[in-house]
C-alpha positions in Angstrom: 15.1 9.5 5.2 13.3 10.2 8.4 10.5 11.9 6.4 10.0 8.7 4.4 9.9 6.5 7.5 7.4 8.9 9.2 5.3 8.9 6.1 5.2 5.1 5.9 4.5 4.8 9.6 1.5 7.0 9.2 0.4 5.4 5.9 1.6 1.8 6.2 -0.6 0.3 3.5 1.3 0.2 0.3 0.5 -0.9 -3.3 3.3 -3.3 -4.2 4.1 -4.0 -7.8 5.9 -7.1 -9.1 6.2 -8.4 -12.6 5.0 -11.7 -14.1 6.0 -12.5 -17.7 6.8 -8.8 -18.3 3.4 -7.6 -17.0 2.8 -5.7 -13.7 1.0 -7.2 -10.8 -0.1 -4.9 -7.9 -1.5 -5.7 -4.5 -1.8 -4.0 -1.1 0.7 -4.9 1.5 1.6 -3.5 4.9 4.9 -1.8 5.5 6.6 -3.4 8.6 9.7 -1.4 9.4 12.8 0.3 8.0 16.3 -0.7 9.1 19.8 -0.1 7.7 18.6 1.3 4.4 16.0 -1.4 3.9 12.2 -1.3 3.7 10.9 -4.6 5.3 7.6 -6.4 4.4 6.3 -9.9 5.0 4.6 -12.4 2.7 4.1 -16.1 2.3 6.2 -18.4 0.1 2.9 -19.9 -1.0 1.8 -16.7 -2.7 2.3 -15.6 -6.3 4.0 -12.5 -5.0 6.8 -14.5 -3.5 7.3 -16.4 -6.8 7.2 -13.3 -8.9 9.9 -11.6 -6.7 12.1 -14.7 -6.8 11.9 -14.6 -10.6 12.3 -10.8 -10.9 13.8 -9.3 -7.7 12.9 -5.7 -8.5 9.8 -3.9 -7.3 8.1 -0.6 -6.9 5.7 0.3 -4.1 3.7 3.4 -3.3 1.6 4.8 -0.5 -0.7 7.8 -0.3 -1.8 10.0 2.6 -5.3 11.5 3.1 -4.1 14.8 1.6 -2.9 12.9 -1.5 0.8 13.2 -0.8 2.4 10.2 -2.4 5.5 8.1 -1.7 6.9 6.0 -4.5 9.8 3.6 -3.8 11.6 1.3 -6.2 14.5 -1.0 -5.8 16.0 -4.4 -5.6 14.5 -7.1 -3.3 16.1 -9.7 -1.2 14.9 -12.1 1.5 16.1 -12.5 5.1 15.9 -15.5 7.4 16.7 -13.4 10.4 14.3 -14.7 13.1 14.6 -11.5 15.2 13.6 -9.4 12.3 10.7 -11.7 11.5 9.6 -11.4 15.1 9.8 -7.6 14.9 7.6 -7.7 11.7 5.0 -9.9 13.3 4.8 -7.6 16.3 3.8 -4.8 14.0 1.1 -6.8 12.3 -1.6 -8.5 14.4 -3.3 -9.9 11.3 0.0 -11.6 10.3 0.4 -13.0 13.8 -3.0 -14.7 13.3 -1.9 -16.2 10.0 1.7 -17.2 10.7 1.6 -17.7 14.5 5.4 -17.7 14.8 8.5 -16.2 13.2 9.6 -19.8 12.7 6.7 -20.6 10.4 8.3 -22.0 7.3 5.8 -20.2 5.0 6.7 -16.7 6.5 9.0 -14.8 4.2 10.7 -11.5 5.3 11.6 -9.4 2.3 13.3 -6.1 2.0 13.6 -3.4 -0.7 17.1 -2.0 -1.0 19.4 -0.2 -3.4 16.8 2.1 -5.0 15.2 5.5 -5.0 12.3 7.1 -3.2 10.3 10.1 -4.1 7.6 12.0 -2.1 5.4 14.3 -4.2 2.1 16.2 -3.8 -1.1 16.0 -5.7 -0.1 18.3 -8.6 3.1 16.1 -8.9 5.6 18.5 -7.4 8.6 16.6 -5.9 8.9 17.3 -2.2 11.8 15.0 -1.6 13.8 12.5 -3.7 16.7 10.3 -2.5 18.6 7.2 -3.3 19.1 4.6 -0.6 
């Protein structure tokens, strides 16, 4: 698991896929942190992404390094109201701090991906590591 966290720390911009009416929707999002088997991200409850996740709480996200090593993670999604974790996420994202101002902002949503699988593979598609979390 440490390999995955190190990879995401070095390559924090992920492409996050949700579904809407059975069709994929993908957007970039910044990885915030990993804790207790959960990958944490933040979004707004005013965005389509939030609505899509509440309707279908299963996602896939990926990130790629400069050498084209790719991480792909998929799993169930849940939300957390934990203010301490929201504060931790905001500390990792100056742009989110400008938008939300405070962990107590009612629009700020902390989501996490759990109960899934992760795969790291190289450009030809060779699996380097695969695990369930």
